[in-house]
PDB file of N, CA, C and O in Angstrom, chain B, residues numbered from 101:
ATOM      1  N   MET B 101       8.704  -0.688  -9.309  1.00  0.00           N
ATOM      2  CA  MET B 101       7.599  -0.841  -8.373  1.00  0.00           C
ATOM      3  C   MET B 101       7.886   0.020  -7.149  1.00  0.00           C
ATOM      4  O   MET B 101       8.950  -0.103  -6.543  1.00  0.00           O
ATOM      5  N   PRO B 102       6.947   0.890  -6.780  1.00  0.00           N
ATOM      6  CA  PRO B 102       7.174   1.732  -5.607  1.00  0.00           C
ATOM      7  C   PRO B 102       7.093   0.929  -4.312  1.00  0.00           C
ATOM      8  O   PRO B 102       6.376  -0.068  -4.228  1.00  0.00           O
ATOM      9  N   SER B 103       7.829   1.372  -3.322  1.00  0.00           N
ATOM     10  CA  SER B 103       7.750   0.737  -2.007  1.00  0.00           C
ATOM     11  C   SER B 103       6.557   1.311  -1.254  1.00  0.00           C
ATOM     12  O   SER B 103       5.989   2.323  -1.663  1.00  0.00           O
ATOM     13  N   LEU B 104       6.177   0.666  -0.155  1.00  0.00           N
ATOM     14  CA  LEU B 104       5.092   1.207   0.657  1.00  0.00           C
ATOM     15  C   LEU B 104       5.452   2.581   1.206  1.00  0.00           C
ATOM     16  O   LEU B 104       4.593   3.455   1.319  1.00  0.00           O
ATOM     17  N   THR B 105       6.707   2.767   1.542  1.00  0.00           N
ATOM     18  CA  THR B 105       7.142   4.075   2.041  1.00  0.00           C
ATOM     19  C   THR B 105       6.992   5.134   0.969  1.00  0.00           C
ATOM     20  O   THR B 105       6.497   6.227   1.245  1.00  0.00           O
ATOM     21  N   ASP B 106       7.410   4.831  -0.253  1.00  0.00           N
ATOM     22  CA  ASP B 106       7.255   5.776  -1.366  1.00  0.00           C
ATOM     23  C   ASP B 106       5.784   6.123  -1.578  1.00  0.00           C
ATOM     24  O   ASP B 106       5.441   7.292  -1.753  1.00  0.00           O
ATOM     25  N   LEU B 107       4.921   5.118  -1.564  1.00  0.00           N
ATOM     26  CA  LEU B 107       3.489   5.365  -1.746  1.00  0.00           C
ATOM     27  C   LEU B 107       2.924   6.220  -0.625  1.00  0.00           C
ATOM     28  O   LEU B 107       2.093   7.096  -0.861  1.00  0.00           O
ATOM     29  N   ALA B 108       3.377   5.963   0.595  1.00  0.00           N
ATOM     30  CA  ALA B 108       2.907   6.753   1.739  1.00  0.00           C
ATOM     31  C   ALA B 108       3.248   8.222   1.546  1.00  0.00           C
ATOM     32  O   ALA B 108       2.383   9.085   1.701  1.00  0.00           O
ATOM     33  N   TYR B 109       4.491   8.513   1.212  1.00  0.00           N
ATOM     34  CA  TYR B 109       4.910   9.902   1.025  1.00  0.00           C
ATOM     35  C   TYR B 109       4.233  10.545  -0.175  1.00  0.00           C
ATOM     36  O   TYR B 109       3.839  11.709  -0.105  1.00  0.00           O
ATOM     37  N   GLU B 110       4.091   9.823  -1.260  1.00  0.00           N
ATOM     38  CA  GLU B 110       3.450  10.360  -2.461  1.00  0.00           C
ATOM     39  C   GLU B 110       1.989  10.707  -2.220  1.00  0.00           C
ATOM     40  O   GLU B 110       1.431  11.574  -2.893  1.00  0.00           O
ATOM     41  N   ASN B 111       1.369  10.025  -1.255  1.00  0.00           N
ATOM     42  CA  ASN B 111      -0.046  10.259  -0.967  1.00  0.00           C
ATOM     43  C   ASN B 111      -0.244  11.049   0.322  1.00  0.00           C
ATOM     44  O   ASN B 111      -1.285  10.963   0.973  1.00  0.00           O
ATOM     45  N   GLU B 112       0.788  11.824   0.673  1.00  0.00           N
ATOM     46  CA  GLU B 112       0.753  12.785   1.767  1.00  0.00           C
ATOM     47  C   GLU B 112       0.573  12.166   3.149  1.00  0.00           C
ATOM     48  O   GLU B 112       0.020  12.798   4.049  1.00  0.00           O
ATOM     49  N   TYR B 113       1.034  10.939   3.316  1.00  0.00           N
ATOM     50  CA  TYR B 113       1.071  10.341   4.646  1.00  0.00           C
ATOM     51  C   TYR B 113       2.361  10.768   5.328  1.00  0.00           C
ATOM     52  O   TYR B 113       3.389  10.954   4.677  1.00  0.00           O
ATOM     53  N   PHE B 114       2.296  10.921   6.643  1.00  0.00           N
ATOM     54  CA  PHE B 114       3.465  11.315   7.416  1.00  0.00           C
ATOM     55  C   PHE B 114       4.523  10.216   7.399  1.00  0.00           C
ATOM     56  O   PHE B 114       5.722  10.494   7.381  1.00  0.00           O
ATOM     57  N   ASP B 115       4.065   8.965   7.405  1.00  0.00           N
ATOM     58  CA  ASP B 115       4.986   7.835   7.375  1.00  0.00           C
ATOM     59  C   ASP B 115       4.251   6.575   6.918  1.00  0.00           C
ATOM     60  O   ASP B 115       3.033   6.572   6.740  1.00  0.00           O
ATOM     61  N   GLN B 116       5.024   5.514   6.735  1.00  0.00           N
ATOM     62  CA  GLN B 116       4.472   4.246   6.251  1.00  0.00           C
ATOM     63  C   GLN B 116       3.470   3.655   7.234  1.00  0.00           C
ATOM     64  O   GLN B 116       2.483   3.046   6.820  1.00  0.00           O
ATOM     65  N   ALA B 117       3.711   3.826   8.525  1.00  0.00           N
ATOM     66  CA  ALA B 117       2.824   3.247   9.536  1.00  0.00           C
ATOM     67  C   ALA B 117       1.396   3.796   9.418  1.00  0.00           C
ATOM     68  O   ALA B 117       0.433   3.041   9.554  1.00  0.00           O
ATOM     69  N   HIS B 118       1.254   5.089   9.170  1.00  0.00           N
ATOM     70  CA  HIS B 118      -0.074   5.667   9.021  1.00  0.00           C
ATOM     71  C   HIS B 118      -0.757   5.155   7.752  1.00  0.00           C
ATOM     72  O   HIS B 118      -1.964   4.910   7.744  1.00  0.00           O
ATOM     73  N   PHE B 119       0.018   4.996   6.689  1.00  0.00           N
ATOM     74  CA  PHE B 119      -0.526   4.434   5.448  1.00  0.00           C
ATOM     75  C   PHE B 119      -1.047   3.011   5.693  1.00  0.00           C
ATOM     76  O   PHE B 119      -2.151   2.668   5.271  1.00  0.00           O
ATOM     77  N   ILE B 120      -0.249   2.195   6.372  1.00  0.00           N
ATOM     78  CA  ILE B 120      -0.652   0.808   6.648  1.00  0.00           C
ATOM     79  C   ILE B 120      -1.896   0.777   7.524  1.00  0.00           C
ATOM     80  O   ILE B 120      -2.790  -0.040   7.305  1.00  0.00           O
ATOM     81  N   LYS B 121      -1.960   1.665   8.518  1.00  0.00           N
ATOM     82  CA  LYS B 121      -3.131   1.730   9.393  1.00  0.00           C
ATOM     83  C   LYS B 121      -4.391   2.021   8.583  1.00  0.00           C
ATOM     84  O   LYS B 121      -5.402   1.339   8.745  1.00  0.00           O
ATOM     85  N   ASP B 122      -4.338   3.023   7.719  1.00  0.00           N
ATOM     86  CA  ASP B 122      -5.505   3.344   6.895  1.00  0.00           C
ATOM     87  C   ASP B 122      -5.832   2.230   5.908  1.00  0.00           C
ATOM     88  O   ASP B 122      -7.004   1.931   5.679  1.00  0.00           O
ATOM     89  N   PHE B 123      -4.814   1.617   5.327  1.00  0.00           N
ATOM     90  CA  PHE B 123      -5.021   0.501   4.411  1.00  0.00           C
ATOM     91  C   PHE B 123      -5.779  -0.613   5.135  1.00  0.00           C
ATOM     92  O   PHE B 123      -6.728  -1.179   4.591  1.00  0.00           O
ATOM     93  N   LYS B 124      -5.356  -0.926   6.367  1.00  0.00           N
ATOM     94  CA  LYS B 124      -6.004  -1.996   7.130  1.00  0.00           C
ATOM     95  C   LYS B 124      -7.433  -1.622   7.507  1.00  0.00           C
ATOM     96  O   LYS B 124      -8.313  -2.483   7.508  1.00  0.00           O
ATOM     97  N   GLU B 125      -7.677  -0.352   7.825  1.00  0.00           N
ATOM     98  CA  GLU B 125      -9.048   0.068   8.135  1.00  0.00           C
ATOM     99  C   GLU B 125      -9.949  -0.082   6.914  1.00  0.00           C
ATOM    100  O   GLU B 125     -11.121  -0.437   7.045  1.00  0.00           O
ATOM    101  N   PHE B 126      -9.412   0.185   5.739  1.00  0.00           N
ATOM    102  CA  PHE B 126     -10.193   0.121   4.504  1.00  0.00           C
ATOM    103  C   PHE B 126     -10.421  -1.317   4.043  1.00  0.00           C
ATOM    104  O   PHE B 126     -11.528  -1.664   3.629  1.00  0.00           O
ATOM    105  N   THR B 127      -9.379  -2.162   4.109  1.00  0.00           N
ATOM    106  CA  THR B 127      -9.475  -3.518   3.563  1.00  0.00           C
ATOM    107  C   THR B 127      -9.660  -4.604   4.616  1.00  0.00           C
ATOM    108  O   THR B 127     -10.098  -5.710   4.299  1.00  0.00           O
ATOM    109  N   GLY B 128      -9.326  -4.290   5.877  1.00  0.00           N
ATOM    110  CA  GLY B 128      -9.375  -5.296   6.932  1.00  0.00           C
ATOM    111  C   GLY B 128      -8.087  -6.103   7.028  1.00  0.00           C
ATOM    112  O   GLY B 128      -7.967  -6.986   7.878  1.00  0.00           O
ATOM    113  N   LEU B 129      -7.127  -5.803   6.162  1.00  0.00           N
ATOM    114  CA  LEU B 129      -5.853  -6.516   6.130  1.00  0.00           C
ATOM    115  C   LEU B 129      -4.708  -5.526   5.976  1.00  0.00           C
ATOM    116  O   LEU B 129      -4.900  -4.411   5.491  1.00  0.00           O
ATOM    117  N   THR B 130      -3.520  -5.939   6.390  1.00  0.00           N
ATOM    118  CA  THR B 130      -2.348  -5.133   6.098  1.00  0.00           C
ATOM    119  C   THR B 130      -1.999  -5.322   4.625  1.00  0.00           C
ATOM    120  O   THR B 130      -2.454  -6.285   4.009  1.00  0.00           O
ATOM    121  N   PRO B 131      -1.197  -4.419   4.043  1.00  0.00           N
ATOM    122  CA  PRO B 131      -0.793  -4.629   2.655  1.00  0.00           C
ATOM    123  C   PRO B 131      -0.118  -5.987   2.446  1.00  0.00           C
ATOM    124  O   PRO B 131      -0.360  -6.641   1.432  1.00  0.00           O
ATOM    125  N   LYS B 132       0.716  -6.414   3.382  1.00  0.00           N
ATOM    126  CA  LYS B 132       1.391  -7.716   3.266  1.00  0.00           C
ATOM    127  C   LYS B 132       0.370  -8.852   3.274  1.00  0.00           C
ATOM    128  O   LYS B 132       0.487  -9.794   2.490  1.00  0.00           O
ATOM    129  N   GLU B 133      -0.633  -8.770   4.156  1.00  0.00           N
ATOM    130  CA  GLU B 133      -1.671  -9.801   4.193  1.00  0.00           C
ATOM    131  C   GLU B 133      -2.511  -9.766   2.914  1.00  0.00           C
ATOM    132  O   GLU B 133      -2.891 -10.815   2.392  1.00  0.00           O
ATOM    133  N   PHE B 134      -2.796  -8.583   2.418  1.00  0.00           N
ATOM    134  CA  PHE B 134      -3.629  -8.409   1.228  1.00  0.00           C
ATOM    135  C   PHE B 134      -2.945  -8.946  -0.023  1.00  0.00           C
ATOM    136  O   PHE B 134      -3.573  -9.625  -0.836  1.00  0.00           O
ATOM    137  N   TYR B 135      -1.659  -8.642  -0.177  1.00  0.00           N
ATOM    138  CA  TYR B 135      -0.934  -9.019  -1.386  1.00  0.00           C
ATOM    139  C   TYR B 135      -0.032 -10.229  -1.234  1.00  0.00           C
ATOM    140  O   TYR B 135       0.470 -10.746  -2.232  1.00  0.00           O
ATOM    141  N   GLY B 136       0.187 -10.697  -0.007  1.00  0.00           N
ATOM    142  CA  GLY B 136       1.079 -11.829   0.211  1.00  0.00           C
ATOM    143  C   GLY B 136       2.495 -11.503  -0.227  1.00  0.00           C
ATOM    144  O   GLY B 136       2.971 -10.388  -0.014  1.00  0.00           O
ATOM    145  N   ASP B 137       3.154 -12.442  -0.821  1.00  0.00           N
ATOM    146  CA  ASP B 137       4.529 -12.249  -1.271  1.00  0.00           C
ATOM    147  C   ASP B 137       4.603 -11.514  -2.602  1.00  0.00           C
ATOM    148  O   ASP B 137       5.695 -11.243  -3.101  1.00  0.00           O
ATOM    149  N   HIS B 138       3.469 -11.195  -3.171  1.00  0.00           N
ATOM    150  CA  HIS B 138       3.433 -10.536  -4.480  1.00  0.00           C
ATOM    151  C   HIS B 138       2.943  -9.105  -4.324  1.00  0.00           C
ATOM    152  O   HIS B 138       1.999  -8.684  -4.992  1.00  0.00           O
ATOM    153  N   LEU B 139       3.586  -8.373  -3.447  1.00  0.00           N
ATOM    154  CA  LEU B 139       3.191  -7.007  -3.150  1.00  0.00           C
ATOM    155  C   LEU B 139       3.571  -6.103  -4.320  1.00  0.00           C
ATOM    156  O   LEU B 139       4.694  -5.606  -4.410  1.00  0.00           O
ATOM    157  N   LYS B 140       2.608  -5.907  -5.205  1.00  0.00           N
ATOM    158  CA  LYS B 140       2.840  -5.086  -6.396  1.00  0.00           C
ATOM    159  C   LYS B 140       1.799  -3.975  -6.423  1.00  0.00           C
ATOM    160  O   LYS B 140       0.824  -4.028  -7.172  1.00  0.00           O
ATOM    161  N   MET B 141       2.030  -2.979  -5.594  1.00  0.00           N
ATOM    162  CA  MET B 141       1.079  -1.884  -5.461  1.00  0.00           C
ATOM    163  C   MET B 141       0.858  -1.156  -6.785  1.00  0.00           C
ATOM    164  O   MET B 141      -0.223  -0.614  -7.014  1.00  0.00           O
ATOM    165  N   SER B 142       1.857  -1.135  -7.652  1.00  0.00           N
ATOM    166  CA  SER B 142       1.715  -0.393  -8.896  1.00  0.00           C
ATOM    167  C   SER B 142       0.596  -0.960  -9.766  1.00  0.00           C
ATOM    168  O   SER B 142       0.060  -0.240 -10.608  1.00  0.00           O
ATOM    169  N   LEU B 143       0.233  -2.212  -9.589  1.00  0.00           N
ATOM    170  CA  LEU B 143      -0.841  -2.794 -10.380  1.00  0.00           C
ATOM    171  C   LEU B 143      -2.174  -2.128 -10.093  1.00  0.00           C
ATOM    172  O   LEU B 143      -2.999  -1.982 -10.995  1.00  0.00           O
ATOM    173  N   ILE B 144      -2.396  -1.723  -8.859  1.00  0.00           N
ATOM    174  CA  ILE B 144      -3.640  -1.055  -8.501  1.00  0.00           C
ATOM    175  C   ILE B 144      -3.698   0.314  -9.161  1.00  0.00           C
ATOM    176  O   ILE B 144      -4.712   0.688  -9.750  1.00  0.00           O
ATOM    177  N   PHE B 145      -2.619   1.045  -9.060  1.00  0.00           N
ATOM    178  CA  PHE B 145      -2.605   2.424  -9.521  1.00  0.00           C
ATOM    179  C   PHE B 145      -2.476   2.538 -11.036  1.00  0.00           C
ATOM    180  O   PHE B 145      -2.919   3.535 -11.607  1.00  0.00           O
ATOM    181  N   ASP B 146      -1.890   1.564 -11.696  1.00  0.00           N
ATOM    182  CA  ASP B 146      -1.748   1.591 -13.143  1.00  0.00           C
ATOM    183  C   ASP B 146      -2.919   0.940 -13.858  1.00  0.00           C
ATOM    184  O   ASP B 146      -3.102   1.146 -15.057  1.00  0.00           O
ATOM    185  N   GLY B 147      -3.722   0.149 -13.130  1.00  0.00           N
ATOM    186  CA  GLY B 147      -4.843  -0.536 -13.722  1.00  0.00           C
ATOM    187  C   GLY B 147      -4.427  -1.737 -14.566  1.00  0.00           C
ATOM    188  O   GLY B 147      -5.220  -2.247 -15.358  1.00  0.00           O
ATOM    189  N   LYS B 148      -3.196  -2.184 -14.399  1.00  0.00           N
ATOM    190  CA  LYS B 148      -2.696  -3.343 -15.148  1.00  0.00           C
ATOM    191  C   LYS B 148      -2.872  -4.611 -14.336  1.00  0.00           C
ATOM    192  O   LYS B 148      -3.042  -4.563 -13.118  1.00  0.00           O
ATOM    193  N   LYS B 149      -2.831  -5.742 -15.017  1.00  0.00           N
ATOM    194  CA  LYS B 149      -2.944  -7.040 -14.333  1.00  0.00           C
ATOM    195  C   LYS B 149      -1.680  -7.829 -14.537  1.00  0.00           C
ATOM    196  O   LYS B 149      -1.566  -8.951 -14.044  1.00  0.00           O
TER     197      LYS B 149
END
């Protein structure tokens, strides 16, 4: 499972903070708030459940 930092760099963000800022603008929540303790970003990108 990729970390938020890995995802930020892979998607051409300068750092994790900018990725989180954009994520919150898009969803209204931080990634931690959105996913809770089950932060599994790879599920979104792989299309798996």
